[in-house]
Predicted model as a PDB file, atoms N, CA, C, CB and O in Angstrom, pLDDT in the B-factor column:
MODEL        1                                                                  
ATOM      1  N   MET A   1     -78.070  56.671-180.655  1.00 57.00           N  
ATOM      2  CA  MET A   1     -77.989  57.332-180.908  1.00 57.00           C  
ATOM      3  C   MET A   1     -76.735  57.513-181.549  1.00 57.00           C  
ATOM      4  CB  MET A   1     -78.400  57.765-180.229  1.00 57.00           C  
ATOM      5  O   MET A   1     -76.376  57.368-182.717  1.00 57.00           O  
ATOM      6  N   ASP A   2     -75.752  58.104-179.795  1.00 65.00           N  
ATOM      7  CA  ASP A   2     -75.001  59.608-180.033  1.00 65.00           C  
ATOM      8  C   ASP A   2     -73.824  58.201-181.075  1.00 65.00           C  
ATOM      9  CB  ASP A   2     -74.103  60.929-177.958  1.00 65.00           C  
ATOM     10  O   ASP A   2     -73.541  57.605-180.036  1.00 65.00           O  
ATOM     11  N   LEU A   3     -73.416  57.759-181.664  1.00 65.00           N  
ATOM     12  CA  LEU A   3     -72.731  56.682-182.342  1.00 65.00           C  
ATOM     13  C   LEU A   3     -72.757  57.065-183.365  1.00 65.00           C  
ATOM     14  CB  LEU A   3     -73.120  55.445-182.311  1.00 65.00           C  
ATOM     15  O   LEU A   3     -71.942  57.920-183.710  1.00 65.00           O  
ATOM     16  N   LYS A   4     -73.420  56.721-183.972  1.00 71.00           N  
ATOM     17  CA  LYS A   4     -74.505  57.679-185.304  1.00 71.00           C  
ATOM     18  C   LYS A   4     -74.544  58.711-185.747  1.00 71.00           C  
ATOM     19  CB  LYS A   4     -75.654  57.914-185.190  1.00 71.00           C  
ATOM     20  O   LYS A   4     -74.189  58.959-186.899  1.00 71.00           O  
ATOM     21  N   LEU A   5     -75.182  59.926-184.569  1.00 72.00           N  
ATOM     22  CA  LEU A   5     -74.943  60.677-184.824  1.00 72.00           C  
ATOM     23  C   LEU A   5     -73.581  61.893-185.122  1.00 72.00           C  
ATOM     24  CB  LEU A   5     -75.594  60.608-184.380  1.00 72.00           C  
ATOM     25  O   LEU A   5     -73.543  62.974-185.708  1.00 72.00           O  
ATOM     26  N   ASN A   6     -72.592  61.086-184.406  1.00 78.00           N  
ATOM     27  CA  ASN A   6     -71.287  61.599-184.482  1.00 78.00           C  
ATOM     28  C   ASN A   6     -71.042  61.259-186.041  1.00 78.00           C  
ATOM     29  CB  ASN A   6     -70.197  60.899-183.351  1.00 78.00           C  
ATOM     30  O   ASN A   6     -70.510  61.949-186.911  1.00 78.00           O  
ATOM     31  N   GLU A   7     -71.648  59.867-186.111  1.00 77.00           N  
ATOM     32  CA  GLU A   7     -70.378  59.663-187.836  1.00 77.00           C  
ATOM     33  C   GLU A   7     -71.511  60.730-188.851  1.00 77.00           C  
ATOM     34  CB  GLU A   7     -70.238  57.082-188.921  1.00 77.00           C  
ATOM     35  O   GLU A   7     -71.055  61.214-189.887  1.00 77.00           O  
ATOM     36  N   VAL A   8     -72.918  61.009-188.455  1.00 77.00           N  
ATOM     37  CA  VAL A   8     -73.157  61.368-189.850  1.00 77.00           C  
ATOM     38  C   VAL A   8     -73.038  62.654-189.036  1.00 77.00           C  
ATOM     39  CB  VAL A   8     -74.572  60.859-190.879  1.00 77.00           C  
ATOM     40  O   VAL A   8     -73.363  63.383-189.973  1.00 77.00           O  
ATOM     41  N   LYS A   9     -72.756  63.817-187.671  1.00 78.00           N  
ATOM     42  CA  LYS A   9     -71.819  65.419-187.670  1.00 78.00           C  
ATOM     43  C   LYS A   9     -71.570  64.877-188.456  1.00 78.00           C  
ATOM     44  CB  LYS A   9     -70.689  66.193-186.717  1.00 78.00           C  
ATOM     45  O   LYS A   9     -72.475  64.544-189.221  1.00 78.00           O  
ATOM     46  N   GLU A  10     -69.903  64.381-188.791  1.00 81.00           N  
ATOM     47  CA  GLU A  10     -68.944  64.036-189.572  1.00 81.00           C  
ATOM     48  C   GLU A  10     -68.991  64.587-191.313  1.00 81.00           C  
ATOM     49  CB  GLU A  10     -68.976  62.548-189.374  1.00 81.00           C  
ATOM     50  O   GLU A  10     -68.132  65.178-191.967  1.00 81.00           O  
ATOM     51  N   ASN A  11     -70.259  64.147-191.660  1.00 77.00           N  
ATOM     52  CA  ASN A  11     -70.190  64.521-193.411  1.00 77.00           C  
ATOM     53  C   ASN A  11     -71.605  65.082-193.752  1.00 77.00           C  
ATOM     54  CB  ASN A  11     -69.884  62.972-194.552  1.00 77.00           C  
ATOM     55  O   ASN A  11     -71.875  65.487-194.883  1.00 77.00           O  
ATOM     56  N   ILE A  12     -72.610  65.087-192.586  1.00 81.00           N  
ATOM     57  CA  ILE A  12     -74.105  65.651-193.165  1.00 81.00           C  
ATOM     58  C   ILE A  12     -73.496  67.564-191.576  1.00 81.00           C  
ATOM     59  CB  ILE A  12     -76.451  63.758-192.488  1.00 81.00           C  
ATOM     60  O   ILE A  12     -73.184  67.482-190.388  1.00 81.00           O  
ATOM     61  N   PRO A  13     -73.668  69.293-192.815  1.00 84.00           N  
ATOM     62  CA  PRO A  13     -73.832  69.921-192.085  1.00 84.00           C  
ATOM     63  C   PRO A  13     -75.074  69.355-191.277  1.00 84.00           C  
ATOM     64  CB  PRO A  13     -73.790  71.036-192.616  1.00 84.00           C  
ATOM     65  O   PRO A  13     -76.000  68.632-191.644  1.00 84.00           O  
ATOM     66  N   SER A  14     -74.725  70.031-189.840  1.00 86.00           N  
ATOM     67  CA  SER A  14     -75.971  70.612-188.583  1.00 86.00           C  
ATOM     68  C   SER A  14     -77.087  70.706-188.703  1.00 86.00           C  
ATOM     69  CB  SER A  14     -75.967  71.797-188.115  1.00 86.00           C  
ATOM     70  O   SER A  14     -77.811  70.476-187.734  1.00 86.00           O  
ATOM     71  N   TYR A  15     -77.583  71.050-189.849  1.00 89.00           N  
ATOM     72  CA  TYR A  15     -78.153  72.122-190.614  1.00 89.00           C  
ATOM     73  C   TYR A  15     -79.453  71.698-190.903  1.00 89.00           C  
ATOM     74  CB  TYR A  15     -77.403  72.479-191.845  1.00 89.00           C  
ATOM     75  O   TYR A  15     -80.618  72.093-190.888  1.00 89.00           O  
ATOM     76  N   GLN A  16     -78.678  70.609-191.208  1.00 88.00           N  
ATOM     77  CA  GLN A  16     -79.332  69.044-191.904  1.00 88.00           C  
ATOM     78  C   GLN A  16     -80.155  68.339-191.502  1.00 88.00           C  
ATOM     79  CB  GLN A  16     -78.605  68.050-192.035  1.00 88.00           C  
ATOM     80  O   GLN A  16     -81.142  67.953-192.129  1.00 88.00           O  
ATOM     81  N   ILE A  17     -79.822  68.046-190.267  1.00 88.00           N  
ATOM     82  CA  ILE A  17     -80.065  67.368-189.008  1.00 88.00           C  
ATOM     83  C   ILE A  17     -81.596  67.490-187.749  1.00 88.00           C  
ATOM     84  CB  ILE A  17     -78.790  67.861-188.351  1.00 88.00           C  
ATOM     85  O   ILE A  17     -81.640  68.204-186.748  1.00 88.00           O  
ATOM     86  N   PHE A  18     -82.241  66.925-188.055  1.00 90.00           N  
ATOM     87  CA  PHE A  18     -83.214  67.554-186.849  1.00 90.00           C  
ATOM     88  C   PHE A  18     -83.449  66.515-185.589  1.00 90.00           C  
ATOM     89  CB  PHE A  18     -84.832  67.923-187.522  1.00 90.00           C  
ATOM     90  O   PHE A  18     -83.860  65.466-186.085  1.00 90.00           O  
ATOM     91  N   LYS A  19     -83.372  66.416-184.472  1.00 88.00           N  
ATOM     92  CA  LYS A  19     -83.560  65.840-183.421  1.00 88.00           C  
ATOM     93  C   LYS A  19     -83.981  66.340-182.541  1.00 88.00           C  
ATOM     94  CB  LYS A  19     -82.838  65.404-183.103  1.00 88.00           C  
ATOM     95  O   LYS A  19     -84.083  65.476-181.670  1.00 88.00           O  
ATOM     96  N   SER A  20     -84.377  67.425-182.123  1.00 93.00           N  
ATOM     97  CA  SER A  20     -85.653  67.761-181.530  1.00 93.00           C  
ATOM     98  C   SER A  20     -86.549  66.954-181.856  1.00 93.00           C  
ATOM     99  CB  SER A  20     -86.108  68.940-181.793  1.00 93.00           C  
ATOM    100  O   SER A  20     -86.553  66.526-183.010  1.00 93.00           O  
ATOM    101  N   LEU A  21     -87.867  66.401-180.614  1.00 92.00           N  
ATOM    102  CA  LEU A  21     -89.004  66.014-180.625  1.00 92.00           C  
ATOM    103  C   LEU A  21     -89.725  66.185-181.248  1.00 92.00           C  
ATOM    104  CB  LEU A  21     -89.402  66.109-180.018  1.00 92.00           C  
ATOM    105  O   LEU A  21     -90.532  65.265-181.118  1.00 92.00           O  
ATOM    106  N   SER A  22     -90.188  67.166-182.296  1.00 90.00           N  
ATOM    107  CA  SER A  22     -91.583  68.331-182.272  1.00 90.00           C  
ATOM    108  C   SER A  22     -90.852  67.719-184.022  1.00 90.00           C  
ATOM    109  CB  SER A  22     -91.591  70.736-181.314  1.00 90.00           C  
ATOM    110  O   SER A  22     -91.631  67.104-184.751  1.00 90.00           O  
ATOM    111  N   ASP A  23     -89.368  67.968-184.522  1.00 90.00           N  
ATOM    112  CA  ASP A  23     -89.112  67.645-185.807  1.00 90.00           C  
ATOM    113  C   ASP A  23     -88.847  66.003-186.094  1.00 90.00           C  
ATOM    114  CB  ASP A  23     -87.933  68.504-186.186  1.00 90.00           C  
ATOM    115  O   ASP A  23     -88.406  65.376-187.057  1.00 90.00           O  
ATOM    116  N   ARG A  24     -89.384  65.609-184.654  1.00 88.00           N  
ATOM    117  CA  ARG A  24     -89.355  63.387-184.857  1.00 88.00           C  
ATOM    118  C   ARG A  24     -90.426  63.363-185.053  1.00 88.00           C  
ATOM    119  CB  ARG A  24     -89.009  62.007-183.479  1.00 88.00           C  
ATOM    120  O   ARG A  24     -90.746  62.649-186.003  1.00 88.00           O  
ATOM    121  N   HIS A  25     -91.123  63.810-184.598  1.00 87.00           N  
ATOM    122  CA  HIS A  25     -92.786  63.740-185.054  1.00 87.00           C  
ATOM    123  C   HIS A  25     -93.409  64.013-185.859  1.00 87.00           C  
ATOM    124  CB  HIS A  25     -93.498  64.166-184.587  1.00 87.00           C  
ATOM    125  O   HIS A  25     -94.204  63.488-186.638  1.00 87.00           O  
ATOM    126  N   SER A  26     -93.000  64.942-185.643  1.00 85.00           N  
ATOM    127  CA  SER A  26     -92.924  65.723-187.825  1.00 85.00           C  
ATOM    128  C   SER A  26     -92.617  64.444-188.469  1.00 85.00           C  
ATOM    129  CB  SER A  26     -91.130  67.219-188.520  1.00 85.00           C  
ATOM    130  O   SER A  26     -93.508  64.089-189.241  1.00 85.00           O  
ATOM    131  N   TYR A  27     -91.720  63.729-188.388  1.00 81.00           N  
ATOM    132  CA  TYR A  27     -92.078  63.367-189.646  1.00 81.00           C  
ATOM    133  C   TYR A  27     -91.696  61.354-189.134  1.00 81.00           C  
ATOM    134  CB  TYR A  27     -90.904  64.423-191.137  1.00 81.00           C  
ATOM    135  O   TYR A  27     -91.043  60.368-189.474  1.00 81.00           O  
ATOM    136  N   SER A  28     -92.606  61.813-188.209  1.00 83.00           N  
ATOM    137  CA  SER A  28     -92.441  59.969-188.132  1.00 83.00           C  
ATOM    138  C   SER A  28     -94.239  59.090-188.404  1.00 83.00           C  
ATOM    139  CB  SER A  28     -91.706  59.451-185.924  1.00 83.00           C  
ATOM    140  O   SER A  28     -94.670  58.053-187.900  1.00 83.00           O  
ATOM    141  N   TYR A  29     -94.867  60.017-189.347  1.00 75.00           N  
ATOM    142  CA  TYR A  29     -96.363  59.768-190.097  1.00 75.00           C  
ATOM    143  C   TYR A  29     -95.098  59.431-191.127  1.00 75.00           C  
ATOM    144  CB  TYR A  29     -97.898  61.260-190.443  1.00 75.00           C  
ATOM    145  O   TYR A  29     -93.918  59.724-191.314  1.00 75.00           O  
ATOM    146  N   ASP A  30     -96.233  58.561-191.697  1.00 69.00           N  
ATOM    147  CA  ASP A  30     -96.331  58.652-193.360  1.00 69.00           C  
ATOM    148  C   ASP A  30     -96.776  58.130-193.904  1.00 69.00           C  
ATOM    149  CB  ASP A  30     -95.612  58.586-194.064  1.00 69.00           C  
ATOM    150  O   ASP A  30     -96.191  57.067-193.696  1.00 69.00           O  
ATOM    151  N   ALA A  31     -98.104  57.750-195.185  1.00 63.00           N  
ATOM    152  CA  ALA A  31     -98.634  56.780-196.010  1.00 63.00           C  
ATOM    153  C   ALA A  31     -99.439  55.901-195.507  1.00 63.00           C  
ATOM    154  CB  ALA A  31     -97.792  56.161-196.567  1.00 63.00           C  
ATOM    155  O   ALA A  31    -100.505  55.677-196.081  1.00 63.00           O  
ATOM    156  N   SER A  32     -99.049  55.142-194.185  1.00 69.00           N  
ATOM    157  CA  SER A  32    -100.020  54.372-193.304  1.00 69.00           C  
ATOM    158  C   SER A  32    -100.474  54.703-192.092  1.00 69.00           C  
ATOM    159  CB  SER A  32     -99.613  53.302-193.067  1.00 69.00           C  
ATOM    160  O   SER A  32    -100.113  55.788-191.637  1.00 69.00           O  
ATOM    161  N   PHE A  33    -101.045  54.151-191.585  1.00 73.00           N  
ATOM    162  CA  PHE A  33    -101.470  54.019-190.258  1.00 73.00           C  
ATOM    163  C   PHE A  33    -100.790  53.982-188.918  1.00 73.00           C  
ATOM    164  CB  PHE A  33    -102.004  53.106-190.291  1.00 73.00           C  
ATOM    165  O   PHE A  33    -101.224  54.607-187.950  1.00 73.00           O  
ATOM    166  N   ASP A  34     -99.679  53.209-188.887  1.00 74.00           N  
ATOM    167  CA  ASP A  34     -98.528  53.690-188.211  1.00 74.00           C  
ATOM    168  C   ASP A  34     -97.645  54.470-188.542  1.00 74.00           C  
ATOM    169  CB  ASP A  34     -97.951  52.971-187.925  1.00 74.00           C  
ATOM    170  O   ASP A  34     -97.255  54.779-189.668  1.00 74.00           O  
ATOM    171  N   ALA A  35     -97.007  55.115-186.600  1.00 72.00           N  
ATOM    172  CA  ALA A  35     -95.935  56.125-187.033  1.00 72.00           C  
ATOM    173  C   ALA A  35     -95.049  55.948-185.977  1.00 72.00           C  
ATOM    174  CB  ALA A  35     -96.381  57.676-187.218  1.00 72.00           C  
ATOM    175  O   ALA A  35     -95.305  55.875-184.775  1.00 72.00           O  
ATOM    176  N   PHE A  36     -94.310  55.907-186.374  1.00 81.00           N  
ATOM    177  CA  PHE A  36     -92.080  54.744-185.841  1.00 81.00           C  
ATOM    178  C   PHE A  36     -92.017  57.195-186.334  1.00 81.00           C  
ATOM    179  CB  PHE A  36     -90.420  52.099-188.499  1.00 81.00           C  
ATOM    180  O   PHE A  36     -92.237  57.929-187.297  1.00 81.00           O  
ATOM    181  N   LEU A  37     -91.368  57.383-184.178  1.00 85.00           N  
ATOM    182  CA  LEU A  37     -90.219  57.888-183.613  1.00 85.00           C  
ATOM    183  C   LEU A  37     -89.256  58.007-184.655  1.00 85.00           C  
ATOM    184  CB  LEU A  37     -89.741  57.097-182.525  1.00 85.00           C  
ATOM    185  O   LEU A  37     -88.966  56.934-185.184  1.00 85.00           O  
ATOM    186  N   PRO A  38     -88.825  58.768-184.984  1.00 84.00           N  
ATOM    187  CA  PRO A  38     -86.577  58.517-185.177  1.00 84.00           C  
ATOM    188  C   PRO A  38     -86.044  58.244-184.272  1.00 84.00           C  
ATOM    189  CB  PRO A  38     -85.425  59.767-185.495  1.00 84.00           C  
ATOM    190  O   PRO A  38     -86.610  58.197-183.181  1.00 84.00           O  
ATOM    191  N   ASP A  39     -84.851  57.992-184.435  1.00 84.00           N  
ATOM    192  CA  ASP A  39     -84.436  58.549-183.614  1.00 84.00           C  
ATOM    193  C   ASP A  39     -83.644  60.512-184.425  1.00 84.00           C  
ATOM    194  CB  ASP A  39     -83.425  57.228-182.925  1.00 84.00           C  
ATOM    195  O   ASP A  39     -83.730  61.615-183.886  1.00 84.00           O  
ATOM    196  N   MET A  40     -83.465  60.415-184.792  1.00 84.00           N  
ATOM    197  CA  MET A  40     -83.261  61.822-185.822  1.00 84.00           C  
ATOM    198  C   MET A  40     -83.789  61.474-187.269  1.00 84.00           C  
ATOM    199  CB  MET A  40     -81.463  62.320-186.016  1.00 84.00           C  
ATOM    200  O   MET A  40     -84.384  60.450-187.605  1.00 84.00           O  
ATOM    201  N   VAL A  41     -83.412  62.638-188.108  1.00 86.00           N  
ATOM    202  CA  VAL A  41     -83.850  63.147-189.323  1.00 86.00           C  
ATOM    203  C   VAL A  41     -82.903  63.727-190.023  1.00 86.00           C  
ATOM    204  CB  VAL A  41     -84.815  63.972-189.205  1.00 86.00           C  
ATOM    205  O   VAL A  41     -82.078  64.520-189.568  1.00 86.00           O  
ATOM    206  N   ILE A  42     -82.980  63.387-191.046  1.00 85.00           N  
ATOM    207  CA  ILE A  42     -81.836  63.751-191.878  1.00 85.00           C  
ATOM    208  C   ILE A  42     -82.021  63.991-193.603  1.00 85.00           C  
ATOM    209  CB  ILE A  42     -80.836  62.590-191.615  1.00 85.00           C  
ATOM    210  O   ILE A  42     -82.182  63.120-194.459  1.00 85.00           O  
ATOM    211  N   GLN A  43     -81.912  65.942-193.833  1.00 85.00           N  
ATOM    212  CA  GLN A  43     -82.409  66.128-195.097  1.00 85.00           C  
ATOM    213  C   GLN A  43     -81.293  65.850-195.429  1.00 85.00           C  
ATOM    214  CB  GLN A  43     -83.053  67.302-195.596  1.00 85.00           C  
ATOM    215  O   GLN A  43     -80.281  66.062-194.762  1.00 85.00           O  
ATOM    216  N   VAL A  44     -81.368  65.209-196.785  1.00 81.00           N  
ATOM    217  CA  VAL A  44     -81.159  65.086-197.895  1.00 81.00           C  
ATOM    218  C   VAL A  44     -81.174  65.969-198.475  1.00 81.00           C  
ATOM    219  CB  VAL A  44     -81.644  64.458-198.318  1.00 81.00           C  
ATOM    220  O   VAL A  44     -82.123  66.752-198.513  1.00 81.00           O  
ATOM    221  N   LYS A  45     -79.344  66.165-199.541  1.00 82.00           N  
ATOM    222  CA  LYS A  45     -80.227  67.383-201.224  1.00 82.00           C  
ATOM    223  C   LYS A  45     -79.780  66.689-201.702  1.00 82.00           C  
ATOM    224  CB  LYS A  45     -79.950  69.134-201.961  1.00 82.00           C  
ATOM    225  O   LYS A  45     -80.069  67.167-202.800  1.00 82.00           O  
ATOM    226  N   ASN A  46     -79.234  65.834-201.950  1.00 80.00           N  
ATOM    227  CA  ASN A  46     -79.371  64.407-203.325  1.00 80.00           C  
ATOM    228  C   ASN A  46     -78.821  63.005-203.293  1.00 80.00           C  
ATOM    229  CB  ASN A  46     -78.595  64.792-204.692  1.00 80.00           C  
ATOM    230  O   ASN A  46     -78.131  62.699-202.321  1.00 80.00           O  
ATOM    231  N   LYS A  47     -78.963  62.437-203.899  1.00 80.00           N  
ATOM    232  CA  LYS A  47     -79.111  60.771-204.417  1.00 80.00           C  
ATOM    233  C   LYS A  47     -77.622  60.633-203.531  1.00 80.00           C  
ATOM    234  CB  LYS A  47     -79.097  60.272-206.647  1.00 80.00           C  
ATOM    235  O   LYS A  47     -77.774  60.770-202.317  1.00 80.00           O  
ATOM    236  N   ILE A  48     -76.611  60.451-203.866  1.00 75.00           N  
ATOM    237  CA  ILE A  48     -74.805  60.809-203.297  1.00 75.00           C  
ATOM    238  C   ILE A  48     -76.221  60.222-201.544  1.00 75.00           C  
ATOM    239  CB  ILE A  48     -73.574  63.644-203.600  1.00 75.00           C  
ATOM    240  O   ILE A  48     -77.027  59.319-201.322  1.00 75.00           O  
ATOM    241  N   ASP A  49     -75.708  61.412-200.845  1.00 71.00           N  
ATOM    242  CA  ASP A  49     -75.940  61.700-199.242  1.00 71.00           C  
ATOM    243  C   ASP A  49     -77.376  60.817-198.444  1.00 71.00           C  
ATOM    244  CB  ASP A  49     -76.253  63.575-199.122  1.00 71.00           C  
ATOM    245  O   ASP A  49     -77.706  60.491-197.304  1.00 71.00           O  
ATOM    246  N   GLN A  50     -78.014  60.684-200.087  1.00 74.00           N  
ATOM    247  CA  GLN A  50     -79.847  59.680-199.763  1.00 74.00           C  
ATOM    248  C   GLN A  50     -78.441  58.248-199.867  1.00 74.00           C  
ATOM    249  CB  GLN A  50     -81.981  59.729-201.875  1.00 74.00           C  
ATOM    250  O   GLN A  50     -79.000  57.153-199.815  1.00 74.00           O  
ATOM    251  N   GLN A  51     -77.934  58.204-199.908  1.00 73.00           N  
ATOM    252  CA  GLN A  51     -76.983  57.030-200.453  1.00 73.00           C  
ATOM    253  C   GLN A  51     -76.150  56.105-199.464  1.00 73.00           C  
ATOM    254  CB  GLN A  51     -75.923  57.676-201.354  1.00 73.00           C  
ATOM    255  O   GLN A  51     -75.952  54.918-199.206  1.00 73.00           O  
ATOM    256  N   GLU A  52     -75.760  57.481-199.043  1.00 70.00           N  
ATOM    257  CA  GLU A  52     -74.633  56.908-197.783  1.00 70.00           C  
ATOM    258  C   GLU A  52     -74.968  57.158-196.625  1.00 70.00           C  
ATOM    259  CB  GLU A  52     -73.240  57.453-197.746  1.00 70.00           C  
ATOM    260  O   GLU A  52     -74.175  57.125-195.684  1.00 70.00           O  
ATOM    261  N   PHE A  53     -76.751  57.578-196.477  1.00 64.00           N  
ATOM    262  CA  PHE A  53     -76.472  57.270-195.058  1.00 64.00           C  
ATOM    263  C   PHE A  53     -78.455  57.083-194.772  1.00 64.00           C  
ATOM    264  CB  PHE A  53     -75.344  58.884-194.020  1.00 64.00           C  
ATOM    265  O   PHE A  53     -79.355  57.659-194.161  1.00 64.00           O  
ATOM    266  N   THR A  54     -78.198  55.526-195.964  1.00 63.00           N  
ATOM    267  CA  THR A  54     -78.936  55.262-195.210  1.00 63.00           C  
ATOM    268  C   THR A  54     -79.459  53.947-194.388  1.00 63.00           C  
ATOM    269  CB  THR A  54     -79.524  55.700-195.711  1.00 63.00           C  
ATOM    270  O   THR A  54     -79.410  52.763-194.723  1.00 63.00           O  
ATOM    271  N   ILE A  55     -79.998  54.576-193.150  1.00 57.00           N  
ATOM    272  CA  ILE A  55     -78.996  53.060-193.265  1.00 57.00           C  
ATOM    273  C   ILE A  55     -80.613  52.217-191.729  1.00 57.00           C  
ATOM    274  CB  ILE A  55     -76.139  53.444-192.240  1.00 57.00           C  
ATOM    275  O   ILE A  55     -80.528  51.060-191.316  1.00 57.00           O  
TER     276      ILE A  55                                                      
ENDMDL                                                                          
END                                                                             
């Protein structure tokens, strides 16, 4: 995760990166019945950010 995080930190402001367990848990659910705990969550502001950081 540290390598990915370092890459992301170079291009995305820290206030758009969520690493705490509580934040990651909040984003771990979707419309299905499964849950997946992400390593980090990036809040994108536009389509360009989203395309650049889809991992």
